[in-house]
N, C-alpha and C positions, 0 to 999 in steps of 0.2 A: 828418200825417193823409193820406198818399198811399194809392194803391190797395193797395200791399203790406201796409200796416197792417191793412186790413180782410180781405184774403185770409188773412193769418196768423191773425187772430182766429177765422175759420171753420175753418182747418186745426187749430188748437189747441182748438177747442170752447169758446172764450171768448165765449159768446153769451148773456150774462146779460140782454141786451136783448130776447131772444126770449120771447114769452109762449106758454104752452101752452094758452091759451084765447082766445076772441075778446075784444077790448078792450071792456069795459063802456061806456066813453064813446062808442065807435062805435055800439053798439047803441042807446044812449039818445038820442044827438043827431043821427045821420045822418038819421032820418026828418024832422027839422025843416028839412032842406035842400030837401026836396021835389024830389029829382032823379028825373026820369021813368024808368020802366023802359025798357031799351034804350039808355040813355045810356052813353057811354064814360068810364070812370073811371081816372085815372092814379094809381098807387101807387109813389112813388119809394123807392129803397133798401129794397126790399120784404122782403129776407131770405126766410124761409119762413113768413111770418105767416099764420095762419089767417084773418085779417081779409079776405084776398082771396077765400076760399071764401064768407065771409058776404056780401060785396058781390055776388058772382056769384049767390048764392041770392036776392038782392033783384031779380033780373032785369036786372042791369047787365053791361056788357061791360068786363072788367077788363084794363088794361094795366099790368103791374108791370115794374119795372126793378131788377135786382140784379147787382152786380159778381161775386159769388162763384159759381163753377159748383157748388161743394159745396152751397150754400144752395138753388140752383135744383133740383138733383137731389133733395135731401132733401124739398123742398116737394111734389113729385109722388110720390116713393116713399112718403112717410108717408101719403099719401092713397090709395095703391094705384092711381095713375093713370099711364098711359104717354102722354106728350105726343108730338105731331108736332113735329119739329125742322126749322127752316129758317133760313138766315142771310140777312140783308140788310144795308143800310148802318147800321141801328140796332144790330145785334148778332145774337146767336143766339136766335131766337124759339123758345119752347116753348109750344105751343098745345094746349089740351084744353078742350073745351066753351066756356064764356064767358071763360076765362082765357088770356091771352097774357103769359107771363113772359119778358122779354128779359134774357138774360145779357149784360151789357155796361156801359159807363160812362154814367151818367145825363147827364153833360155832353156826350156824343157823340150823343144822340138827335137826329134830324133835326127841323128846324123844322116841317115839315109833319106829322110824327108828333104832336108836342105840340099843334099848332094844331087837330088833329082831336078833342081831348079836350073833353068837356062838364063834367067834374067832376074832383076830385082828393081823395085821402085821404093825409095826411102825419102819421104817428104817430112815426116814428123817424128821419126824414131830417134835418129842420132841427136837431134837438137832437143829432144825431150829428156835426155839423160845428162846428169852432172858430170863434170870432168872425171871424177873417180870411177864412174860406171861405164864411160864410153870405151875405154880400153877393153874391159871385159866383154862388152857387147860386140866390138869388132873382132876380138879374138875368138869368141865362142859362137857367134851367129854368122858373121861374114866368113869366119874361118872354116865353116862347114860347107860353104858354097863351092862349086867345082871350078876347076880351071876352065877358062873360056867364058864363064858367067859374066855378063855385063849388065849395067844398069844406070839409073839416074839417081843421083843424090842431091837433095836440095837443103841448103843450110841458111842460117841467119847469122849476121855479124852486127854487134853493137859493142860499145865500150864496156869492158868488164866493170862490174860494180855499180852500174847505173840501174840495174833491174835485177830483182830476184827471179830466177827462172823457176820452172820452165816457161817458155823455151829458153834454152841457153845459147850463148854465142859460140860459134865454131868457125874461127878464122881459117883462111886457106892454109896457112902453115900447119895448123892442127890436123886438117884433112890429110895432108901429105904425110905427116908424122904417124897418124893412126893407121893408114893403109899401106905405107911402105913396109917391107919390100915386096909384098905379094900382089899388089894391084897397080895397074897403070891408071894414073889420075890425070884428067884433062878438064880444066875449068872451061865451061861453055859460055857463061855469062855472069856478070855481077851487076846488080842494079840497086840504086838508092830508092828505098820505098818508105822512108819516114813520113812523108807527107800523106801517104795513104793508110797509115796505121796510127790513128789518134789515141788508141789505148796505150801504145808505147810512149807517145809524147806525154800523156797524162801521168805516166809513171816516172817521168824525168829523163827518158832516153833522148840523147842529143844527136845521135846518128844511127841509122839502121839501113842495112843492105841485105839483099838475098842473093845467093849464088847457086848456080847449078853446075854439077860436075858429071862427066862421063867416067865411069869406072869399069875396068875390065880385069878379071883375075888372070894372072899369068899361069 
């Protein structure tokens, strides 16, 4: 699961994780976080998700981070937007309106960059990483977010061994284990979605659920 793996997925168009619409769980549960307008929201492993446009439309300042230059280019091109591009120590910033999408390694983001975030939205980052990388991701990326930072985490659950990830299953017990003791974790919903995911069925998955969590750093 190194950088080349993800860059190749984008080159080959193997991006089944991309949604062509805004995530319904985001629309339903983000308002319950009561994140004030003008807040800075971090979106890790952002791809070209339309969720960034939705967050910006809520009056939020969005900082996305994405490794693939093809994904970053497609995000703005598909919206008919030409961003301003500037490089700094975090990576190559692409700015347009309330969105700043950094093309670079999420693990290389500076401490002061993440310390300035008020909130986060993680739909496809934690579940994109195998078990061995998730602890590092939580320690090094979430570990740089400040006290009081809150956000929405979306996961998938399916029987281990029934599918080769990504995406990988992250059961509720693992969420609590990863984020304790620095984060308060509240599960907002858990839904059976196997019937609406034929590609998982085709791969032999017998049960599939999605869950959404509210997290707040102590």
